[in-house]
C-alpha positions in Angstrom: -26.6 3.8 55.7 -26.7 0.4 54.0 -25.7 2.2 50.7 -22.6 3.7 52.4 -21.7 0.4 53.9 -22.0 -1.2 50.4 -19.8 1.5 48.9 -17.2 1.1 51.6 -17.2 -2.6 51.2 -16.7 -2.3 47.4 -13.8 0.2 47.9 -12.2 -2.1 50.4 -12.5 -5.1 48.1 -11.0 -3.1 45.2 -8.1 -2.0 47.4 -7.6 -5.6 48.6 -7.5 -6.8 45.0 -4.9 -4.3 44.1 -2.8 -5.2 47.1 -3.0 -8.9 46.2 -2.0 -8.2 42.6 0.9 -6.1 43.7 2.0 -8.8 46.2 1.8 -11.5 43.4 4.0 -9.3 41.2 6.6 -8.9 43.9 6.5 -12.6 44.6 7.2 -13.4 40.9 10.2 -11.0 40.9 11.5 -12.5 44.1 11.1 -16.1 42.9 12.8 -15.4 39.6 15.4 -12.9 40.8 18.2 -15.3 39.6 16.8 -14.9 36.1 16.7 -11.1 36.5 20.2 -11.0 37.9 21.6 -13.2 35.1 19.8 -11.1 32.4 21.2 -7.8 34.0 24.7 -9.2 34.1 24.6 -10.5 30.5 23.2 -7.3 29.1 25.5 -5.1 31.2 28.5 -7.2 30.0 27.4 -6.9 26.4 26.8 -3.1 26.8 30.3 -2.7 28.4 31.9 -4.6 25.6 30.0 -2.5 23.1 31.1 0.7 24.9 34.7 -0.4 24.6 34.4 -1.3 20.9 32.2 1.6 19.9 33.8 4.9 18.8 31.9 8.1 19.7 30.3 10.1 16.9 30.0 13.9 16.7 27.1 15.5 14.8 27.5 19.1 13.4 24.6 20.9 11.8 24.3 23.8 9.3 21.1 25.7 8.7 19.9 26.7 5.2 16.8 28.7 4.3 15.0 28.7 1.0 14.7 32.5 0.8 11.1 33.4 0.0 12.1 37.0 -0.8 13.2 37.9 -4.4 15.6 40.8 -5.2 14.6 42.5 -8.5 17.2 45.0 -9.7 15.7 45.1 -13.2 12.2 44.2 -14.5 13.6 41.3 -16.5 12.2 37.8 -16.6 14.9 35.2 -15.6 15.8 32.4 -18.0 15.3 29.9 -15.1 12.7 30.9 -12.5 13.1 30.9 -8.8 12.1 27.9 -6.7 8.4 27.6 -5.8 7.6 27.9 -2.1 6.1 24.5 -1.8 6.8 21.4 0.3 7.5 19.3 -2.8 10.1 21.9 -3.9 11.9 21.9 -0.5 11.8 18.0 -0.6 13.5 18.2 -4.0 16.2 20.5 -2.7 16.9 18.1 0.2 17.3 15.3 -2.4 19.7 17.5 -4.2 21.8 18.0 -1.1 21.9 14.3 -0.2 22.4 13.1 -3.8 25.3 11.0 -4.9 26.5 13.8 -7.2 26.8 16.3 -4.4 28.5 13.7 -2.2 31.0 12.8 -4.9 32.0 16.5 -5.2 32.5 16.7 -1.5 34.5 13.5 -1.4 36.8 14.8 -4.2 37.1 18.3 -2.8 38.0 17.2 0.8 40.0 14.1 -0.3 37.9 11.7 1.8 39.0 8.8 -0.3 42.2 8.9 1.8 40.4 9.1 5.1 40.4 5.7 7.0 37.1 6.6 8.6 35.3 6.3 5.2 37.6 4.1 3.2 37.6 0.6 4.6 40.5 -0.4 2.4 42.9 1.8 4.4 44.4 0.0 7.4 42.9 1.2 10.7 42.5 -0.2 14.2 40.3 -3.3 14.3 37.6 -4.1 16.8 40.2 -6.2 18.7 42.6 -3.3 18.9 39.9 -1.0 20.2 38.8 -3.5 22.8 42.3 -4.2 24.0 43.0 -0.4 24.1 39.8 0.1 26.2 40.9 -2.7 28.6 44.4 -1.1 28.8 42.8 2.3 29.7 40.6 0.7 32.2 42.8 -1.7 34.1 46.2 -0.2 33.1 47.7 -3.5 31.9 49.5 -3.9 28.6 47.8 -6.6 26.4 49.8 -5.9 23.3 51.3 -9.5 23.2 47.8 -10.9 23.4 46.8 -8.7 20.5 49.7 -9.9 18.4 48.8 -13.5 19.1 45.1 -13.0 18.2 46.0 -11.1 15.0 48.5 -13.7 13.9 46.0 -16.5 14.5 43.3 -14.7 12.5 45.6 -13.9 9.6 46.8 -17.5 9.4 43.1 -18.6 9.3 42.4 -16.1 6.6 40.1 -14.0 8.8 40.4 -10.2 8.4 42.5 -10.4 5.3 41.1 -7.9 2.8 41.2 -8.3 -0.9 42.4 -5.4 -3.0 39.8 -3.3 -4.7 39.9 -0.9 -7.7 40.0 2.9 -7.1 36.6 3.3 -8.7 35.0 0.8 -6.2 36.9 2.4 -3.3 35.6 5.9 -4.4 32.0 4.5 -4.7 32.2 2.9 -1.3 33.5 6.1 0.3 30.7 8.1 -1.4 28.1 5.7 0.0 29.7 5.8 3.5 29.7 9.6 3.5 26.0 9.7 2.4 25.2 7.4 5.4 26.6 10.0 7.7 24.7 12.9 6.1 21.2 14.0 7.1 19.1 16.8 5.6 15.6 17.5 7.1 12.9 20.1 7.0 9.5 20.5 8.5 6.3 21.6 6.7 6.1 24.8 8.8 9.1 26.7 7.5 11.6 27.1 4.6 14.6 26.0 6.6 16.7 22.9 5.8 18.9 21.4 8.5 22.1 19.8 7.1 23.8 17.5 9.6 26.8 15.2 9.4 28.0 12.6 11.8 31.8 11.8 12.1 34.3 10.5 14.6 35.9 13.9 14.9 34.0 17.1 15.8 36.0 19.3 13.4 35.6 16.8 10.6 31.9 16.7 11.1 31.6 20.5 10.8 33.9 20.7 7.8 32.0 18.0 5.8 28.6 19.6 6.7 29.8 23.0 5.5 31.2 21.4 2.4 27.9 19.9 1.5 26.2 23.3 2.0 28.8 25.1 -0.1 28.6 22.6 -2.9 24.8 22.8 -2.9 24.8 26.6 -3.1 27.6 26.6 -5.7 25.8 24.0 -7.8 22.6 26.0 -7.6 24.2 29.2 -8.9 26.3 27.4 -11.5 23.1 25.7 -12.8 21.5 29.1 -13.4 24.6 30.4 -15.1 24.9 27.4 -17.4 21.3 27.7 -18.4 21.7 31.4 -19.0 24.8 30.8 -21.2 23.0 28.2 -23.2 20.1 30.6 -23.7 22.6 33.3 -24.9 24.2 31.0 -27.3 20.9 29.9 -28.8 19.7 33.5 -29.0 22.9 34.6 -30.8 22.5 31.9 -33.4 18.9 32.5 -33.9 19.4 36.3 -34.3 22.0 35.8 -37.0 19.5 33.7 -38.9 16.7 36.2 -38.5 18.9 39.1 -39.5 19.4 37.5 -42.9 15.7 36.7 -43.3 14.7 40.4 -42.5 17.1 41.7 -45.1 15.8 39.3 -47.7 12.1 40.1 -46.9 12.7 44.0 -46.9 14.5 43.8 -50.3 11.6 41.7 -51.7 9.1 44.4 -50.7 11.1 47.3 -52.3 11.7 45.4 -55.5 8.0 44.5 -55.9 6.9 48.1 -55.3 9.4 49.4 -57.8 8.3 46.8 -60.3 4.6 47.7 -60.0 5.1 51.4 -59.8 3.3 51.7 -56.5 4.0 55.2 -55.0 3.6 55.5 -51.3 1.6 58.2 -49.7 2.5 60.6 -46.9 2.1 57.8 -44.4 4.8 55.8 -46.2 3.0 52.5 -46.2 0.2 52.9 -48.7 -0.4 54.6 -52.1 -2.4 57.8 -52.5 -5.5 56.1 -53.9 -5.4 53.6 -51.0 -5.2 56.5 -48.5 -8.1 58.3 -50.1 -10.2 55.1 -50.2 -9.5 54.5 -46.5 -10.5 58.1 -45.6 -13.8 57.8 -47.6 -14.5 54.5 -45.8 -14.0 56.1 -42.5 -16.2 59.1 -43.4 -18.9 56.8 -44.6 -18.9 54.9 -41.4 -19.2 58.1 -39.4 -22.1 59.3 -41.6 -23.9 56.0 -41.2 -23.5 56.3 -37.5 -24.9 59.8 -37.4 -27.8 58.8 -39.6 -28.6 55.9 -37.3 -28.5 58.1 -34.2 -30.8 60.6 -35.9 -33.4 57.9 -36.8 -33.3 56.6 -33.2 -34.1 60.1 -31.9 -36.9 60.5 -34.4 -38.4 57.1 -33.3 -38.3 58.2 -29.7 -39.9 61.5 -30.5 -42.8 59.8 -32.3 -43.4 57.5 -29.2 -43.6 60.5 -26.9 -45.8 62.4 -29.3 -48.3 59.5 -29.2 -48.2 59.2 -25.4 -46.6 62.1 -23.5 -46.4 59.9 -20.3 -44.4 57.2 -22.0 -41.0 57.1 -23.7 -37.6 58.2 -22.6 -36.0 59.9 -25.6 -33.1 62.1 -24.6 -33.9 65.0 -27.0 -37.4 65.4 -25.6 -36.6 64.8 -21.9 -33.8 67.4 -22.4 -36.3 70.1 -23.3 -36.8 72.5 -20.3 -40.5 72.9 -21.1 -41.1 69.1 -21.3 -39.3 68.5 -18.0 -41.3 71.3 -16.2 -44.6 70.0 -17.6 -43.6 66.5 -16.6 -42.9 67.6 -13.0 -46.3 69.4 -12.9 -48.0 66.3 -14.3 -46.4 64.1 -11.6 -47.6 66.5 -8.8 -51.2 66.8 -10.2 -51.4 63.0 -10.6 -50.3 62.5 -7.0 -52.9 64.9 -5.6 -55.6 63.5 -8.0 -54.9 60.0 -6.5 -55.2 61.3 -3.0 -58.5 63.2 -3.6 -60.0 60.2 -5.4 -59.2 58.0 -2.5 -60.6 60.5 0.0 -63.7 62.0 -1.9 -64.4 59.8 -4.9 -64.5 60.6 -8.7 -67.5 63.0 -8.5 -65.9 65.6 -6.2 -65.4 69.0 -7.8 -61.8 69.1 -6.8 -61.2 65.7 -8.4 -62.8 67.0 -11.7 -60.6 70.1 -11.5 -57.4 68.0 -11.2 -58.5 65.8 -14.1 -58.9 68.8 -16.4 -55.5 70.2 -15.3 -53.9 66.9 -16.1 -55.6 66.7 -19.5 -54.3 70.2 -20.4 -50.8 69.5 -19.3 -50.6 66.3 -21.5 -52.0 68.3 -24.5 -49.2 70.8 -24.1 -46.6 68.1 -23.8 -47.8 66.5 -27.1 -47.7 69.8 -28.9 -44.1 70.4 -27.7 -43.1 66.9 -28.7 -44.5 67.4 -32.2 -42.3 70.5 -32.6 -39.2 68.7 -31.5 -40.0 65.8 -33.8 -40.1 68.1 -36.8 -36.6 69.3 -36.0 -35.3 65.7 -35.5 -36.9 64.6 -38.8 -35.0 67.4 -40.6 -31.7 66.2 -39.1 -32.5 62.7 -40.3 -32.9 63.9 -43.9 -29.6 65.8 -43.7 -27.7 62.7 -42.4 -29.2 60.5 -45.2 -28.2 63.0 -47.8 -24.6 63.1 -46.5 -24.5 59.3 -46.5 -25.6 59.1 -50.1 -23.0 61.6 -51.2 -20.2 59.6 -49.5 -21.4 56.3 -51.0 -21.3 57.9 -54.5 -17.8 59.3 -54.0 -16.6 55.9 -52.6 -18.1 54.0 -55.6 -16.3 56.3 -58.0 -12.9 56.0 -56.2 -13.3 52.2 -55.9 -13.6 52.0 -59.7 -10.4 54.1 -60.1 -8.4 51.8 -57.7 -9.6 48.5 -59.1 -6.6 48.2 -61.3 -4.2 48.8 -58.5 -5.9 46.2 -56.0 -4.1 43.1 -57.2 -0.7 44.6 -56.9 -1.5 45.9 -53.5 -2.6 42.5 -52.3 0.7 40.9 -53.2 2.6 43.9 -51.7 0.7 43.6 -48.5 1.5 39.9 -48.2 5.2 40.7 -48.7 5.1 43.5 -46.2 3.4 41.3 -43.6 6.1 38.7 -44.0 8.8 41.4 -43.6 7.1 42.9 -40.6 6.7 39.5 -38.9 10.4 38.7 -39.4 11.4 42.1 -38.1 9.2 41.7 -34.9 10.7 38.3 -34.1 14.2 39.6 -34.8 13.7 42.6 -32.5 12.1 40.6 -29.8 15.0 38.0 -29.7 17.5 40.9 -29.9 15.9 42.5 -26.9 15.9 39.2 -25.0 19.6 38.6 -25.7 20.4 42.0 -24.2 18.4 41.0 -21.1 20.0 37.6 -20.6 23.5 39.1 -21.0 22.6 41.5 -18.2 21.5 38.6 -16.0 24.9 36.9 -15.9 26.0 39.3 -13.2 22.6 39.4 -11.4 22.1 35.6 -10.8 21.0 34.9 -7.2 20.9 31.7 -5.2 17.5 30.5 -4.1 18.9 29.5 -0.7 21.2 31.2 1.8 23.1 30.1 4.9 21.6 31.0 8.2 24.4 29.4 10.2 27.4 27.4 9.4 28.2 24.1 11.1 30.4 24.4 14.2 32.4 21.6 15.8 30.3 20.2 18.6 31.6 20.1 22.1 30.0 16.8 23.1 29.5 13.6 21.1 26.0 12.9 19.8 26.2 9.2 20.4 25.8 7.8 23.9 28.8 7.7 26.1 30.2 4.7 27.9 28.3 5.4 31.1 25.1 5.7 29.2 25.9 2.5 27.3 26.4 0.6 30.5 23.4 2.2 32.1 21.3 1.4 29.0 22.5 -2.2 29.1 21.6 -2.4 32.8 18.1 -1.0 32.1 17.6 -3.3 29.1 18.8 -6.2 31.1 16.5 -5.4 33.9 13.5 -5.2 31.5 14.5 -8.4 29.7 15.0 -10.1 33.0 11.6 -9.0 34.3 10.0 -10.2 31.1 11.8 -13.5 31.3 10.9 -13.8 35.0 7.2 -13.2 34.3 7.4 -15.5 31.3 9.0 -18.3 33.2 6.5 -17.9 36.0 3.6 -18.0 33.6 5.0 -21.1 31.9 5.6 -22.8 35.3 2.5 -25.0 35.8 3.7 -26.6 39.1 2.9 -25.9 42.7 5.0 -23.4 44.7 3.6 -23.6 48.2 0.7 -25.0 50.2 -1.3 -21.8 49.7 -0.9 -22.2 45.9 -2.2 -25.8 46.2 -5.3 -24.8 48.1 -6.1 -21.9 45.7 -5.6 -24.1 42.7 -7.3 -27.5 43.5 -9.3 -26.5 46.6 -7.8 -29.3 48.8 -6.1 -28.5 52.2 -2.3 -28.8 52.1 -1.1 -30.0 55.4 2.6 -29.9 55.1 5.9 -29.6 53.3 8.4 -32.4 53.3 11.9 -31.0 52.7 14.5 -32.6 50.6 17.7 -33.8 52.4 21.0 -32.3 51.3 22.9 -34.7 49.0 26.2 -34.2 50.9 24.7 -35.8 54.1 24.1 -39.2 52.3 21.2 -39.9 54.6 18.1 -41.9 53.9 14.9 -40.0 54.9 13.3 -43.0 56.6 16.4 -43.4 58.8 17.0 -39.6 59.2 13.7 -39.1 61.1 14.9 -41.6 63.7 18.5 -40.5 63.7 17.7 -36.8 64.0 14.2 -36.5 65.6 14.7 -32.7 66.2 15.8 -32.0 62.7 14.0 -29.8 60.2 13.0 -32.8 58.2 11.7 -34.7 61.2 9.7 -31.7 62.3 8.1 -31.4 58.9 7.0 -35.1 59.0 5.8 -34.7 62.6 3.7 -31.6 61.5 2.0 -33.8 58.9 1.2 -36.4 61.6 -0.2 -33.7 63.9 -2.4 -32.4 61.1 -3.7 -35.9 60.4 -4.3 -36.4 64.1 -6.2 -33.2 64.3 -8.4 -34.3 61.4 -9.1 -37.6 63.2 -7.2 -39.6 60.6 -5.0 -41.4 63.2 -7.8 -42.7 65.4 -8.5 -46.3 65.8 -10.2 -47.6 62.7 -8.6 -45.0 60.4 -7.2 -46.1 57.1 -4.9 -43.5 55.4 -4.5 -44.1 51.7 -1.3 -42.4 50.4 -1.0 -41.9 46.6 0.4 -39.6 43.9 -0.2 -38.6 40.3 3.0 -40.0 38.8 6.1 -42.0 40.0 9.0 -40.2 41.6 6.9 -37.9 43.8 8.2 -39.2 47.1 5.0 -41.1 48.0 6.7 -44.2 49.5 9.2 -42.0 51.3 6.4 -40.1 52.9 4.7 -43.3 53.9 7.9 -44.7 55.4 8.9 -41.6 57.3 5.4 -40.9 58.6 4.8 -44.5 59.6 8.2 -44.9 61.4 7.8 -41.6 63.2 4.3 -42.4 64.4 5.5 -45.9 65.5 8.5 -44.5 67.3 6.2 -42.1 69.2 4.3 -45.2 70.7 1.4 -45.6 68.3 0.6 -49.0 66.8 0.9 -48.4 63.1 0.6 -50.9 60.2 2.0 -50.1 56.8 0.6 -52.1 53.9 2.5 -52.0 50.6 -0.3 -52.0 48.1 2.0 -51.1 45.2 2.4 -54.7 43.9 4.0 -53.5 40.6 7.0 -51.6 41.9 7.4 -52.5 45.6 10.1 -50.7 47.6 9.4 -51.0 51.3 11.0 -54.4 51.5 14.2 -53.1 50.1 14.3 -50.3 52.7 13.1 -52.0 55.9 14.1 -55.5 55.0 12.0 -58.5 53.8 12.4 -61.7 55.8 8.8 -62.9 55.9 7.8 -66.1 54.1 4.8 -64.4 52.5 3.7 -61.0 51.2 0.4 -59.1 50.8 -0.6 -61.0 47.6 -0.1 -64.4 49.4 -2.2 -63.2 52.3 -5.0 -62.1 49.9 -5.1 -65.5 48.0 -4.8 -67.5 51.2 -1.3 -68.9 50.7 -0.1 -67.3 54.0 -1.5 -66.4 57.3 -1.4 -63.0 59.1 1.6 -63.9 61.2 3.5 -65.1 58.1 3.4 -61.7 56.4 3.5 -59.1 59.2 7.1 -57.9 59.9 8.3 -55.5 62.6 10.8 -52.7 62.2 13.4 -53.1 64.9 14.2 -49.4 65.2 10.8 -47.9 65.4 8.4 -50.8 66.2 6.5 -50.3 62.9 4.5 -53.3 61.6 4.5 -53.6 57.9 3.5 -56.0 55.1 5.5 -55.9 51.9 4.4 -56.5 48.4 6.3 -58.6 45.8 6.1 -58.2 42.0 5.1 -61.8 41.2 1.4 -61.2 40.7 0.0 -60.9 37.1 -3.3 -59.3 38.0 -2.7 -56.9 41.0 -5.8 -54.9 40.3 -8.1 -57.9 40.9 -6.3 -58.7 44.2 -6.4 -55.1 45.4 -10.1 -54.8 44.6 -11.1 -58.1 46.2 -13.3 -58.5 49.2 -10.5 -60.4 50.9 -8.3 -57.4 51.0 -11.1 -55.2 52.2 -11.7 -57.6 55.1 -8.0 -57.7 55.9 -7.8 -53.9 56.0 -11.0 -53.9 58.2 -9.4 -56.3 60.6 -6.2 -54.3 60.7 -8.0 -51.1 61.4 -9.4 -52.6 64.5 -6.1 -54.0 65.7 -3.9 -50.9 65.0 -4.2 -47.2 65.8 -3.6 -46.4 62.2 -3.3 -48.3 58.9 -1.3 -46.6 56.1 -1.7 -47.9 52.5 1.1 -47.2 50.1 -0.7 -47.2 46.8 0.4 -46.9 43.1 0.3 -43.6 41.2 -3.1 -42.7 39.9 -2.0 -41.4 36.5 0.0 -44.5 35.7 -2.2 -47.5 36.7 -5.7 -48.0 38.0 -4.7 -50.1 41.0 -5.1 -47.2 43.5 -8.7 -46.6 42.3 -10.0 -49.9 43.6 -8.6 -49.1 47.1 -10.7 -45.9 47.5 -13.6 -47.8 49.1 -11.5 -49.2 51.9 -9.8 -46.0 53.0 -11.2 -43.3 55.3 -8.5 -40.7 54.4 -6.7 -40.0 51.2 -3.3 -38.2 51.4 -2.0 -37.0 48.0 1.7 -36.4 47.6 2.9 -33.8 45.0 6.5 -33.1 44.2 7.3 -29.4 44.8 7.9 -27.3 41.6 8.0 -30.5 39.5 4.6 -32.1 38.9 2.3 -30.1 36.5 -0.9 -28.8 38.0 -3.0 -30.3 35.2 -1.6 -33.8 35.9 -2.4 -33.5 39.6 -5.9 -32.2 38.9 -6.7 -35.1 36.5 -5.6 -37.6 39.2 -7.7 -35.9 41.8 -10.7 -35.8 39.5 -10.2 -39.5 38.8 -10.3 -40.2 42.6 -13.4 -38.1 42.9 -15.1 -40.1 40.2 -14.3 -43.3 42.0 -16.0 -42.0 45.2 -13.0 -40.9 47.2 -12.2 -37.2 47.7 -8.7 -36.2 48.4 -8.7 -35.0 52.0 -5.2 -33.5 52.2 -2.1 -32.8 50.1 1.6 -32.9 51.0 4.3 -31.2 49.0 7.4 -33.3 48.9 11.1 -32.8 48.2 10.9 -29.1 49.0 14.0 -26.9 48.9 13.4 -24.9 52.0 16.3 -22.5 51.4 15.0 -21.7 47.9 11.4 -21.4 49.2 12.5 -19.0 51.9 14.5 -17.0 49.4 12.0 -16.8 46.6 8.6 -17.1 48.2 6.7 -14.5 50.1 3.9 -16.7 51.4 3.0 -17.0 55.1 4.7 -20.4 55.4 8.0 -19.1 54.0 8.0 -16.0 56.3 10.6 -16.4 59.1 11.7 -19.8 57.8 15.4 -18.9 58.0 15.1 -17.6 61.6 13.1 -20.7 62.6 16.0 -23.1 61.8 17.7 -22.4 65.0 15.0 -24.4 66.7 16.2 -27.5 64.7 19.2 -29.7 65.1 21.4 -30.5 62.1 
């Protein structure tokens, strides 16, 4: 059960954390909504202006395919091969489509140099004209006179006046602009190429996209034709040269043969002696082969004759008798092995099988000997045939020795003539093939679909422009809101104070409107039921509840830096408490920059420093506020060492005496972060009230001042936020104290 309780508690804590985080985010957005609204308005205005100035663009797309199929009407190798089906080849074709050369052909073909959309040198409506036209369409008011005045002023100032350019530069600029509107893409999963073009007119975008496709296909086919024609020209020139070489080499062969008296045989390419010599050589090779085959058979027969169970000669194994005896031998040997295993070598049946096996092998040797005799006879016949052919060849070789030198030279001339003829015939055949290819050239790509004029622009419309500006402004505003809130290191409300420095915040002192020209110390008396007075009264109630206003209490009021409203809080709180019937004494311990005398009046012969050094008595320095009955002692800036006076035992005894005579003693002390005067007063005070200016004083400065007081032995017991804009707090803060603040004002008088 405890485990379930622990899990439920963890889940509840997590949900509470998420709720707090969400509430903090909403508070930031609420506090900084002016930043968000300003950002939204600015971005929306910019987007609206851009929508009025921006001209819509239309994108038209044609689809090409690098055809992987090849049509072969004839089995002829092309001069230039088809494209390989690789990603690199398709990327190369895309570069061809988007190249400057292709763009230049399209520009010249469609006359885009004279199109103001691509040629900036041609007069066209300016951004001012487009903006004024958009305003005219929106509000229905003619702003043409304003346009003329603006244009005249800009021209007189030299703004917008274009310098003349050469036709070549204009054409180059147009080509570059056209290429910027062109797009050719492909993925790695197909052979398709998407050719897109973006223009201000739908029909123009389709026309230019199709022109790029057509120029690419035309250039592809023309490239093949040009290469084929170049090949034909080269082949024709080379064939003419080879024809002359063949005629010269053939004539050289005929002249040499006639000169040497070499008569050709029936074959036409050799003499009779050469033909006979070749035939004898072929016959000798055949005889040597037959002799070798016969000797091999004889060798095999001898092996079988020595051991009938070995050898594999084809002539012997081909004998029916040998084959039958071999089969019987295998059967007897198998049975012999079985009987030996079963009965042993001495069994009669085993001896019978041994005798049968010996007889069979004897018969096989006898048959092999007979076959070997026949084979040896064949060997002798083959050797005799070989000797006869060698003798005839030797005789014929002697007869043709005289003709050999002439035949060598003739063969060399003939080879040269044959080589020239083969090259000539090969190039002649290739020329016929390439001429046939002129009418069979095919493109490597084909059109899947031509570009059509789009019905809607591809660029965002005006509504989307404005909506995008609104969304971007909202995002930027939220970013700036969170950034400003993150960079804001001040205090926003009492809850923020308590969470940050861990000191109770007992009230908010609102700032008075400037148009009322009222002083806070008089306002609490003039308007006791006002919102300001109620805030000061709430601080007094909190101090009373804490026991800080009982007899013997000394309330030290200080701040971190000047300008926090510390003296104002002292005056308003002291006058309100005195007006309510309490006996209150206000001591001005800020001897460097005293201010109470200027506000309440200073008619006493002495001040606090005179009382401390003994130059004046108590009745000489205590003054009474006529409107509230407040007793106060002013300070005057004539002391050179105020810290020594404030830290003296004399002042401590004075404050001790006053705490016994009055219900409450309030000390207006100097700021902690500026001078060290307030630090010496910590030992005489029973309460320390710290005043912080709302959304003004950095938290780090306040924390350092409070840490300094703690080091001196006086903990800050309460904090008051001064000069608070309650309307802004109610509008931007979602804390508990801001809740219902606007409705609560009906309880206050103005």
